[in-house]
N, C-alpha and C positions, 0 to 999 in steps of 0.2 A: 613492228616499227621499233628501232632501238630507242630505249628510254633510260636516262641517267637521272638518279635522284641525288641531290646534294643535301645532306642532313648534318646537323650538329646541335646539341643542346646548349652550346655556349655561344653567346653573342660575340660579334667581332672576330669570328674565326675565318671569315673570307668566303662565306658561302655564295653570296651574290656575285662577287668578282669572279669566282670559279665558274659559276653557271653561265655568266655572260660570255666569258672567254671561250668556253667549250662550244657553246651554241654558235658563236661567230666563226670559229674554226670550221664547223660543219657547213655553215652558210658559204664560206669561201671555197669549200670543196664542192659547191654546186648543189647542196642538199637544201630542200625546203625545211626550215628549222624553226622551232618554237620554244620559247622559254615560258614555262607556266609558273607564275609568281603566286605562291600561296601565303606569303608573308603579309600581314595587315599593314605593315609599314610601306609596302609596295616599292621597295628600293629599285628592283629591276625595272618596274614600269616607269619610274622616274627617269632612269637611264635611257629607256626607250624614247621618252619624250624629248630628252636632250639630243638624242641621236637623230631623230626625225624619221623620214620615210626611207628607211634602209634596214636591211635584214640584220639580225634575226627578228622574227615577230615576237612580241611580248604580250602575254595574255594573263590577266589576273583572275583568280578564282578561289573560293573558299575550299578548304580540304574536302568537305562532303561532296563537292562537285568535281573532284579531280578526275575520276574515271570517265564521267560523261564529257568533260572538257577534252581529255585525250582522244576519246572516240570522235568528237566533233573535229578535232584537228586532223585526225587521220582521214576523215571524209573530205576534208578540204585539201588534201594532198601533202600534208606534213610528213616528212620522212625521218625526222630526228627530233626528239623531245628532251629537254633538260628541265627538271623540276627544282625550283628554289623554295626552300622551306624556312619558317621562322625559328628563332631560338626559343627554347622552352616550349616548343609546340609538339607535344607528344602525338596528338591526333594527326596533325599535318605530316610529321615525319614518318609515322607509322603507315599512313596511307601512301605516301610517296615511295617508301621502301617496298611496300606490297606490290605496287604496279611496275616498279622499275626492273630493268635487266641488270643494272649495275648501280651500286651505291658508293658514293664518294663522301668521305668525312674529313673536311679540312680542319686542321687544328694547329695552334701554335705550340711549340715545345716548352710550355710553362706549366707550373704546378696547378693553377686554378683551371686552366684549359684541359689538362689531362685528367683532372678530377671529374670533369663533366663527361669524360669518355666512358665511364662505367655505365651510366644510364643509356648512352648511345649504343654501347655494345649490346646491352640487353635488347634494345629495340630492333637492331638489325639482325641479331641472332633469331629473334622471334619471326622476322620476315622471311628468313631463310634464303636471302639473295646474296650474290657475291658482293662483298663490301671491303673497301680498302681505305686506309687513313692517308690523307695527303698532308704532309708536313708543310706548313705555310709560314711565310715571314721568317725563314730560318737565317740566323746570323751567319756571317762569313766565318769560315774556319771553326765550325761548331761540330766537329766530328764526334767528340765525346757526348755532347748533348743528343745528337742524332742516335747514337748507339744506345744510350740509356733510355731514350724515349721509345725506340723500337722494341727494346726488351720489355718495357712496361706494357706496351700495346699487345705484344705477343701473349703475355699472360692473360690479357682480356679476350684473346681469341680474335684480335683484329690485325690482319696483315698490313704492312706499310707499303704504300705505292712506291715504286722505285724512282719516280720523278718527284722532286721537291721544288717548292717555290721559295726563292730568297726574299729578303726584305727589299723590295724594289719600288722606287718612287714612281716608276712608269705605270704601275698598276693604279696608283692613286690619281696621277695626273690625267691618265687616259679616261678614267671613269667620269671625272668631272666635266669632260668634254663630249661625253656620249660616244667614246671610242674604246678600243681595246689596245693592249700594249703593242701589238704588231702594227697598228695604224699610227700610234703616237711615236714609237721608236722601233721601226722595222728591224734594225740591226742590233737591238739591245738584248740584254740577258733575259729580261722578262719575256720578250717575244719568243726567244729560243726555248725557255722553259715551258711555255704554253704549247708550242709546237711539239715538243717531246711528249708532253702529257697527252695531247690529242692523238698522236701516233699510238701511244700505249692504250688509250681508251678504245680506239678503233680496233686494235688487236684483240682486246678483251671481249669486245662485242662481236667479233668475227666479221667486221666490215671490211670490204675490199678497199684498197687504196684507189683514189680517183685517178682516172687516166689523164685528166686535165683539170686544173683549178678553175672553179667557176666564180662568177660574180665580179664586181668591180671594187676597187678600193673605195672607202668612204670618201676620201678626198677627191675622187673622180666623179662622184655622184652629182 
């Protein structure tokens, strides 16, 4: 079962937003999808409460129960898992990286955020799983910042995901309504960035493209 872990030692990097958007993409592709929220703040679970009875499923669990929670999800028919982890959560991040097929590390291209990358790099290197940094909240026309950040990450042994997220209000507005960007602004730039990332993630995991999109839009539920 394809499993993606979202990890970062820095708070405010966009882990939960990324996890929820990826999981919702999979759900719209007709996959039974689960977000496992290991963060004590349970932000993903709160979003699930706002969303109501609509996919993806959100499950909370402590890091020590992660493996058994994934196994239980598999027995229940889950086909795709995204793990959301807390900041400064070495145990949770390590366990998530260990069980994942792909690790994504969201970060802003700022000094304090990049400083936290050193600890994250050590963590994912130890796990030995494919890991990529997703640049998040990237300002417009920030070519030089992107180049300098990518060079810094390369020195840490962390490749950069070819897809980036800009600073988009749609991410914030949609989350507050229990939605994702493609539901709040289907034709917006945020929705296009998420769709591009999902295509890339699916390719990294060797997942075939769906023959037909599944599920209903949240507004139709």
